[in-house]
C-alpha positions as CSV (number, residue, x, y, z in Angstrom):
1,M,-3.5,-12.3,-21.9
2,D,-7.1,-12.5,-20.8
3,K,-9.7,-9.9,-21.8
4,F,-9.9,-8.4,-18.3
5,K,-6.2,-7.7,-18.0
6,Y,-6.0,-6.4,-21.6
7,K,-9.0,-4.1,-21.2
8,L,-7.7,-2.7,-17.9
9,N,-4.1,-2.3,-18.7
10,N,-4.4,-1.3,-22.4
11,E,-7.7,0.4,-22.8
12,I,-8.9,2.0,-19.5
13,F,-5.5,3.2,-18.3
14,H,-4.8,4.6,-21.8
15,K,-8.0,6.6,-21.5
16,F,-6.9,8.0,-18.1
17,N,-3.5,8.9,-19.6
18,S,-5.0,10.7,-22.5
19,A,-7.7,12.6,-20.5
20,Q,-7.8,16.3,-21.2
21,E,-10.8,17.3,-19.1
22,W,-12.7,16.0,-16.1
23,T,-15.3,14.5,-18.4
24,D,-12.6,12.3,-19.9
25,I,-11.6,11.2,-16.4
26,N,-15.2,10.5,-15.5
27,Y,-15.7,8.4,-18.7
28,A,-12.5,6.4,-17.9
29,M,-13.6,5.9,-14.3
30,S,-17.1,4.7,-15.4
31,E,-15.4,2.2,-17.8
32,L,-13.2,1.0,-14.9
33,K,-16.3,0.6,-12.7
34,D,-18.2,-1.3,-15.4
35,T,-15.2,-3.6,-16.1
36,L,-14.7,-4.4,-12.5
37,S,-18.4,-5.0,-12.0
38,K,-18.6,-7.4,-14.9
39,N,-15.5,-9.3,-13.6
40,S,-16.1,-8.9,-9.8
41,S,-16.4,-12.6,-9.2
42,T,-13.1,-13.4,-10.9
43,I,-10.9,-10.4,-10.1
44,N,-7.5,-11.5,-9.3
45,F,-5.4,-8.5,-8.2
46,A,-2.3,-10.3,-9.4
47,K,-3.7,-9.7,-12.9
48,I,-3.5,-5.9,-12.4
49,S,0.0,-5.2,-13.4
50,E,-0.3,-1.5,-12.9
51,K,-1.5,-1.4,-9.3
52,D,0.3,1.9,-8.7
53,Q,-1.5,3.5,-11.6
54,L,-4.8,2.1,-10.4
55,C,-4.2,3.7,-7.0
56,K,-3.2,7.0,-8.6
57,R,-6.3,7.1,-10.7
58,L,-8.6,6.4,-7.8
59,A,-7.0,9.1,-5.8
60,Q,-7.3,11.5,-8.8
61,G,-11.0,10.7,-8.9
62,L,-11.4,12.1,-5.4
63,N,-9.7,15.4,-6.1
64,N,-11.8,18.1,-4.5
65,T,-11.6,20.3,-7.6
66,L,-13.5,17.7,-9.6
67,P,-17.3,17.3,-9.7
68,G,-19.2,15.2,-7.1
69,G,-20.5,12.8,-9.8
70,L,-16.9,11.7,-10.4
71,H,-16.4,11.3,-6.7
72,E,-19.5,9.1,-6.5
73,T,-18.3,6.9,-9.4
74,T,-14.8,6.6,-7.8
75,L,-16.4,5.6,-4.5
76,L,-18.3,2.9,-6.3
77,V,-15.1,1.6,-7.7
78,Y,-13.6,1.5,-4.2
79,D,-16.7,-0.4,-3.1
80,I,-16.2,-3.1,-5.8
81,L,-12.5,-3.4,-5.0
82,F,-13.0,-3.6,-1.2
83,E,-15.9,-6.1,-1.5
84,N,-13.7,-8.3,-3.6
85,I,-10.8,-8.1,-1.2
86,M,-13.0,-9.0,1.7
87,V,-14.5,-12.0,-0.1
88,S,-11.0,-13.1,-1.1
89,L,-9.7,-12.8,2.5
90,L,-12.7,-14.7,3.8
91,F,-12.0,-17.6,1.4
92,E,-8.4,-17.6,2.5
93,L,-9.3,-17.7,6.1
94,L,-11.8,-20.5,5.7
95,S,-9.6,-22.7,3.5
């Protein structure tokens, strides 16, 4: 198992699952953002075995009862993901 998949599936999602307060969720979301940023050129969504959990946590980060700083971090994660998807699609179309 590569480091990206291990960190995502075993460390970051574990932090989300054990979150007690919004600050815990914010910390986990920041870790997710940093991990995706560091691996943005090599992200293969097939490596994300818990896609449903990723979607759930991104939706949770935009809950209107949580602070705006968490919303901003969540939107940055979406930006990284969508940018990577667009690049992947462009490569597929051009190949």
